[in-house]
Each structure stands twice: as structure tokens, then as C-alpha cells.
Phi, psi and omega in degrees: 000130179283168181300315182295328180287335182272348183270146174294151187259135178236132173249118174258124184238136180222137187286333184276173172296152184296134177232122178296139180082359178289168180300319179296319179295315179298321178299315181297316181295317180294321178294320178297318177295332179277004175103007180270147171271104195254134170239126179257119180260124179224157180289135173285121187266355184249023179267167180282193183251021179282194182295328176084354185292335180269353181273130181266149175298147176258140185240141176210170178248132177240087187063233182277357186254134172276128181251124179243117176264120188255120174288135183246125179278187182230030185299309184290324177295318179296323178298318178295322178293324177296320178296323177295325177295319177297325178292329177296321177294319179293329183296332178296334177272322185273337184225048180296129178074010182236060184278338184228166178295329178294316179295324178296314180297321180295318180296319178296318180296316179299317180294317180297320178296319179296317180297316180299317181294319185280332172288331176295328179298328177297317178296326180295327179293323176295318181296319179294321180295316181296327182283327186265334188299320180296332183276353182255165177281182183297314183294314180297324178297321180295316179297323179297318180296320179296314180298317179297320179296321179296317179297317179298320180297320180297312180297317182296316180298318179300316179296315182296317180297312182292322178293323177296318178298319179297316180296320178297321179295321178294320178297319177296321179299311183290326176297316180295323179299324180287337185244359187273159174301147180069030182300149185289329185236136174295157182281337184089006178241122189296329180294329179271319184289328184216076180298345176301331179293329175292322176298319177302314182294319180297327180276311185285320188307303181300322180296320179292313184295333178297328181279349180050062182287157172276338183211139176243130178250109180272110183269080177113158183297327181301332181253013180299311181297319180298316179298314181296314183291318180294318178298318180294320179295321178295320178295324178295334178270005178091006179263119180289121183215126175255168177211152179232152181245120176262109186279016187302302185294315184291315185297330180272000173078014185277340189271342189242128184250355178211173187296323182291320177291321176298316178298319179297318178298316178297318182295313179297322179296314178300320185288324192245340192299326182284350175273345182292147177279346177197146178237138183237138180230152183277355179202158177299325181296316179290324177300317179296319179298314179297318181298318182286313184297324188249004178058044183291147180291324181238151176295137174300150176284131179270120175233099181292149182269086183263149177299144180270069177224158182273151179285152172250163177295137182303131177079000180287156179237134175090204189293148172244083185088180187294337182258010180284166180290157182282350196212156177246164180297326179294319179294321179299322179284349180072033183252139178282163176298142179100341176282122182300126184233119173267143180232138173233122181253107181159186183269184185256026180301155184299337181278355184268359169067022182289338175296325176294321181296310180297321179297336180276343185298325176302332177272002179231070191296341182266345189270144171250157182236125175255120178257102186264127179230176190267007179070019184272358183109346178291332184224087173294156185292169189307132176079354181279176180273065186267198180302146184302326180299319179288320179300315179296321181295315180290327175296320177298316178300319179296319181293334180269357179076024182240014185303325182290347180254008177250119184243120174266130192233099172289137183218101165211092190275176182293343177270007176082012182294148184255159176304335179266012179291116182296334179295327179282325186277345195298338184278354175284180180254317184224143176257132184258132170235099190250004186301141177280165188295133165219166180299323179296313183290332178291333188255349181226143178289124181302144179304324182299324181302313180297317181297315181297313183293323176296331178275356181083019181263125172298155185260145165237105192238147175284170182287074174242136194308302187295317180294318179299316182292326179293318177297318180296323183288325187247346178067024185257038180178184181227143183254145179220169176276114186294351179265352187243116178297323179297321178296319179294314180301318179295320179295320179294317179298318179296316181292322179294320180294329182247033186302314182299318179296315181296320181294324180293337179281347176274080185280169179299321176300323178296314179297315184297321180299331184264017176263149177296324179302318178294317180295319182292333179300317177295325179296316180293326175298319178297317178304312182296320183296317186273342180255336184082000180276143177238075182293154180268120180302144179228137176290136180223157170280147186241096179296135175225163185303139181208136176293168186261155181263181187300313182283348178270338182221059185295319187292323180285317184300317183285325179292338178300331183298319181290337183266353183299139183223337189209165174178156174222138184275133173222156176299137182289131176279350190248052182240073169293100196300141175215005178226159183292126180297142183307126183211201184272033177289159179303322179248119177245104190261124171260141180227125179175177004249000188280311178055041181301133180057019180070019184292326178296322177297319179294321177297317180299317178297315183298316182293315182292328175294324184276333187226110178291348180272006182246132165241157190219155174221125179258125175241138188230128172278122187246160173221185185295340180251020175286160195245012172073033177293154182304136183197153175275324184226134175252133178244120181286118182308325186286355181240010182293345179268003179274135185298319181296323178293317180297318180294322175300318181290324175300313179298320182293313186281305186288331182264352186241336187255148167261331181227149180222125172257104184262122185252153174065013177061027178267153182292150181250353180248044186066214175253028181303321182243025180108187186259024183217151181299333182303324181291336183269345188298319178302317180294323180292321178295315181299328179280356178076020181274131176282124186243137171232151180254144180234125179254142182250321187183251190291352176285345178232343181289117186277116185301317183293316178296320181295319179292327177293321184279331186233113182302333183247038178302146178301333184288344173294335183250011184293149176304151184302132177090340184287321182300315181299319180295321182286331175299312180299318182295314182296319181293319179296316184293322177294319178301316179296319180297317181292316183290327181282329182067015183288155171306140189224129182234153178228139184279341175235140190293334181296335183292343181297335177295336184257007185238163177303159188297341181274359179296146184233144177283121172249100192302148170308144181245127175231164176277090186301320182296324181293332182264348183302144184211132179260012179288125181295150182256155173059036174266342181276153177298318176250094181298147178275123178248124186246133173228132187225081177279145171277303169237128190301324184292335180281345183248355185072027186300316185296337179282330184258345184300317179301322179295313183294319179293321179296315178297325177294313183293332177281352179086009181283327180222163170253095186276135178231123178256113183256111179237123179072047183252131179290157185303315180303319179287321179299320179300318177297319182292321178295316180298327182277350183279162172256327180223137178249123178258117186265258187227160181224019186228355184255311182110004179211160173275150180243205183300318181298320176296319177300316182294320177298317178295318180300329179278000178078029181256142170298127181252133179248127181197168173261124180241135177279168180296331182296334183293308180298323179297317182286323183290323180086004177205168181289129179275124183283064178233140175288104186272112183210165176263171178299324181292332183259013183296317183302305179297330178295316178293318180297326177295318177297319181291327181285323181243081187286331178295317178295322177297319179295321177296323177297321178297319178296317178296324179296319179296319178296320180296315180300319180291325182286328189246338191234014177269003176106338184293315180293323179297318178297322178296319180296320182280350188299318182296319178297317183288340180271355182281000000 
């Protein structure tokens, strides 16, 4: 029995598309680490709008978790819409001429006026009778009374008939309103209010039941019914299955956007919550609400949604261990120790109260403010053409004279750190939570609170219930009125004066309580309690979101050059030095501005190690999605069009360098001479600077030529419009290279086919020692096979995925698909692998292949003939196409000794070609000129 077969099975289901770092993802990872065989079911977001019944779920591995993306059809929703269409036809009969409330009011008024007039006619017959009867005889009077009665009867009957018809019409109108499309009030039944939930169940249910889980974890109200029904169906088949409901998404109001969906969530919750074997809530307040509203027998388990990052020592700056970030928020702001620094981690939405914070700064003349955001576009950097909220905020700071003390800090580093990463925030002094009251904030502790306290930062929080109560319980902060700038300023002064006391109150138990690991421990205890299973915890790698490197994202990286528009130079906070700082050496080498995957930094180290007469300076043009690779100078892309920035760069380049290695054909003097290196070459020549060009990938790889040479070229699968753009870019760059006649280098050997004949391969440089691994390969019955695409179309992933998944399901391999994994985690995954599967659409191995070889793993990839020619020796890679992957892998599995020898040869190759020595030799002639 294999390990996965011996572990209890857990199905985590979430209605939305899979999101790395989400609560469901963190739950799945923690359960896998706790010994569960976990499958995460998420909605496939890239399917069409058809019925979906013919679409099969797609399966992949995300570290220790199996990920199943389920396509969801729209059958039940379409059925409800068809019924609504039939009601529209019926409405023409039940509500003719009453399409709007105005028409209804008009019809009622007309009817009331008619009734009043015709009932008045009855009174008129009595008046006429009374006036004429005394003048007539007895007989005539009797006839008059009979005639008058007949007239009155006629008028009364007419009124009654018409009034009855009107009342029937009104009853039909109101009946139709209750059943018609766009009804004003939800029915209170989830099957009617939100038939999409039935579509979810029809899609998810069979996929879940096929895995026969021991436990189902419903992550949110949309999948509540599915969890309940699937667990019951499994029990009916004799399979013991429990289920738990995590009220996180629904309770926080994130899942429902209209009254009918809200009603459906409430209805499903009422129907099923008491059948759950366990209920989970994100805060004590929500747990209490659920317990009271539904009369639950036991209090729901509170599992706060904390960031999955490790704490740093309070007040520490920089890395916290080998996997910590390279930089602190204080360093990014360029502030020395001792300058009071307030930090706010989040966006500039109107509900976050940042206008109050900026408004308070004039009363806090010594304090600086760091506004940390996630680089997603919500917060373009200072002065850029960013979101309107940030522009207004910075304009306010300028009008108050405090702009120089407001620092906007994009933060998503190469180590995958998040804006709420306490290791990054720890160098600040106080953490701000200024959000104004909402029902969500009143019931859940803001994520920022946990991040600040984990970083050892005392809190300055607005009057929001959960945050206020947490401060009151632990005494680690000060509360203020979020509408009053004076109140905030006073709270900051008070917290600054008692900073040491407040920091001492942030004890280790307080930090531990606010970690995801602590929260997940209670969750795993609940799993054990309700299932009776005692799984054995196993160490696992934990994939988290991570940006892509140069060889992982060539098409995006090179296209960024054409879009660059602005920048300002600042000292790089991310320069763990490894090269000689620019000085008065004979050779002063500048390298920039792309620095994809940190290769320029690696080149600088290699050259300076080989030549003591060289000093170097790396400058990098950054944007909101840059990844913090080591660099001496950072240039903000959004300011490259500013004259002062351009002149600073002119002084730096023309006045400081003797040699320049310009990569990706991007400009090195800002946008002073345009958006291409060609515009800067005349100025560089006049200054006597020796210039060489460095190519990385798609900026020179010609798509049409590549498709002619390789039947399975990545460009066959490129997104629409991208191929045409890259053709223009590659042709222009080759023309510039030919016309300039400059020394030309390429980081991968396949690119030499697209460059002038004098181009030379300058191998990618990696830290071979950091990737080295003495763990033997292919000793397990099910060897671990690792594939790590950045974008699937660039690696040919979709062509090989069926083979890898099939071998995995047959038990021949343990396949792991790593998407969006940071380097520290990737290194662990590569070291733990037996075979590394690289790419089948480019024709060369890239950084990932180099790392696999450095770790001593057999690497499988497709290599073109040009690669062996450029390398000058046989590359120890299993060279195969996507179509031949299965027999290639089976050959490795059949002859494991030969596979192990291949891994050893790969490690030797990586050290011989990619540790920097060969690259320094290649650059030597250029540097000696």
C-alpha cells in the first residue's frame, strides 16, 4: 500500500476558480502536511458557457495537493431562464398594459374615478325620485319607484361587475409579480432563487463522489448543498463520509452580489447547517451569530484567516532566516533607523480611511508614512498614473505639504512575500488600521492586525469592534476615531511615546495565536475528532504565489520594454552584494536595465570574481510587478519620461561606466531618446563607452522562423495577437544588432539561430552550490516527477499533461505540477524530485532546466540541433518531443541506474557551464577591448 493509499482522504471544495494563497488553498496545504490525502476541487474558469456535461474535469498536482478544476454548465440556470421566458408570454395575459408601477397607479386611479362617478349616479336616481314623487299620484309614484330601482340596480350591477373585473386583474397582477422574472422579493428557497447552485452540484458532486473521500470540507455557502448531498450519497452507498461547513466566504458577504443570491445562501444554510458534522467560522463574532441563528448544538470552531507567512523577530530588519525577504519596508522608503515610520498595508479605497492618515501628518512632523500595496494595479507608485484613489491621496499629501513623507511601496518580491508579510513590515514602528466601519470589519479581525502584530508592531486602530476589542484584550495598541485627524494624530503620539511598553505586550503567545499554523492546528483536531482518523503528519513543500523569471515569462518580460514609460533612480534595497562596487577600477561595467531573473546580477558576480580589475553597477527598471532581484539602482518605469530622471541616468551612465552590457534592447538613458536602445547608441559612442548587447528570449526569437523549424513551437499556442507583436519586435532588434555591429551575447544557445553570425552564447548563471543535492534519485517505488511551467503555452504543458497525469493515476509516478512557486520552495521541490520535466516548445533548456541539472536530476526536454552545436558537447538531457515523452519516461523508470548516472552527469554539466566561470570567459574579450 502506498503512502497516499494509507492516508485518509479529504475533499476541499470551493465554488470559485482556484486562487493560490486563498483560505481553501491554505486549508488544503495544512491538511496535506497533517497527513491527509487532499484533493482540492475548484471551478474551471476558462470553460465556455455551454451545458458543460461533456467537459471533463482537469487534474493537476500542486505540491502535495491534487487540484481538480471542474467545468460547470448552465443547464439549471438556462431552464430557469426558459421558464421566465414563458412567464413573459403569460404576463401579456395577466398584466396587459401594466408594464410599470406608473401604469399600475394610473389604472387604479382611472378605476377609482369611474367607480366614484357611477356610484354617484345611484344617488342621483334617489334625488330625482324624491323631487318628482310628491307631484304624482299614488299609482304614478309607485311606477316611478320601480323605474328608479331598476336604474339603480343597473348602475350598481355595472359598478360591481367592473369592480370585480378590476380586482381580479389586480390579483392576477400581484400573482404574476410574485412569480415573474425580476421579481421584487426572493422566494426564500435556494433552488428557486439561485439555480446556479444546482448547476454547481451537478458538476461538483459526481467528481467529489468519485474520489470517495472520508471528509468533505465545504469552503463557503455556494458549495454547502453539494457537500451535504455528496456526503449523504456516499453514506447511502456504504462509504463513511463526514463533512464540515466553513462559513468564511458567506459570513463575510463575499459570495453574494444581489438579494436573490443572498437569500439562496441563507436558505441553503438553514436547510443544511445542522446536518454538518462540524461548522467553522472566521471569527468569534460570526461563530456566535451562527450558533444563535441556527440553534447549533456546539459552538462553531473559530479559524481566523491569517496570512500563511512566518513571523519575524520584532523590530528586525531584512531576512528572517534563509527564506526571508531581502529587504525591509524601511529600506525601501530610504529611511535610516530611528526615523518614526507608520505603515499601512492595503489599497487606497475610500473605506480604508487613508485620507484621515494623510490629514494627520501635518500634526506629526517627525513621522513618515509607508503605504504598502500588492503591486496589482490598485496602487501605482508615487506620482504615477495609478488608480484615482491613490492620485487623490497623493494630491492631498501635496496640498498639505507632507508629500515627501508619504512613501508608496509596491511589494511582491521574488521570494513570494505578500504586502502582509510580517518579515517585510517588521522594520516600521507602528501599524495602522484606519478602515471605517462595515459589517465585515465589525465581525472579523482585519488581516493587517495579524500581520502587524506578527511583525512586532503595536497597533493604531480605528473604532472597529474586533480590532478595538483585540487591543483592549492585549494592550498592544491605541484606538482612535477614524473620522478625526486630530484623534489619529493624538493616538500616534501616544503610541510613539510608549512604544517600548506596547512592543513588550506583543508576546510570543499573541503572535502564535495569529499565525495560520496555529489556526490550522485546531482545524486538524476537528478533522480527527469527527472522522476518528489519526493521520501521520508529513513534511511537504508549500507552493505559494510567485512571479515568473526571464526564462519563465519571456513574452511578457520583453513586451514590457515597449510599454515602459517612466522612472526615478533610488538605491536598490535588494543588493546582497556579490560583486565589486563601482569604483576607480580600469573597467567600470554597467549592466541594465531589464535584469530578467536577476541574470545581470549573476553576470556581475561572475565577472568580478574572475577579474579583479572590474567593478560593476547593476541598474534595473522596475514596475509594480517587478520581483526585487539584486540591483544597485532601481529605476521606476513610470518615471522614465521625466527629464530630471533622464539627466540623472545620463550622468550615471555616461560619466561613470567604461563598458555597458545592455540587455533586452531596452533604453539605458530613460526614454530620453525613445523606448529602444538604438536611440541611446549615438550618445554612448560619443562618450567612448564600449557597449555590448545581451538577448534573453522572445525579444529576438522570431516566431515565424521558429514555427517553420519546430512543428510544436510555443508560438502555435501563443495568445491571440502576441505572435504578430513579437515578429515586429524580433525583426527590429535583429536589424539594430546587424547595423550596430556591437558585440552580441545570448543567454540560451537556441537564440543564436535568430541573431547575426558573430553572436556568442553567454550561458545562464545560477548558484550551483545552492541547488546541489546529494539525495539519490529513483529509489522510491513511485518516483517524483516535477514539471513547473510559468505559462503553460510557453512550455508545451498541455501536450504533456495527459501523459503525466495518466502515469500518476496508474501509480507509475508521483507527478507534481508546480505553478507559481517561489524559488526557496522550488528549490526544495527540485531537490525532492527524481525527474525534472522542463519544456517541449522552445528548443532549449532554461533556468529551470539548469537548476534541475545542478541538483543532479535527470532532466527531460526538447533540444534543437543548434543547442548541441553551440554548447560544444553533448548536453546530458533526455532529448524528446511531447509525443515521445511516455516512452522516454518509461525508459528512465526501467533503467534506474542509467537514469542516476545521467543525473550525475547533469550536475557536472551545470557546474562546468552555468556556475559563471564560462560566462565570465565569454565576456572577457568584450571587457578587454
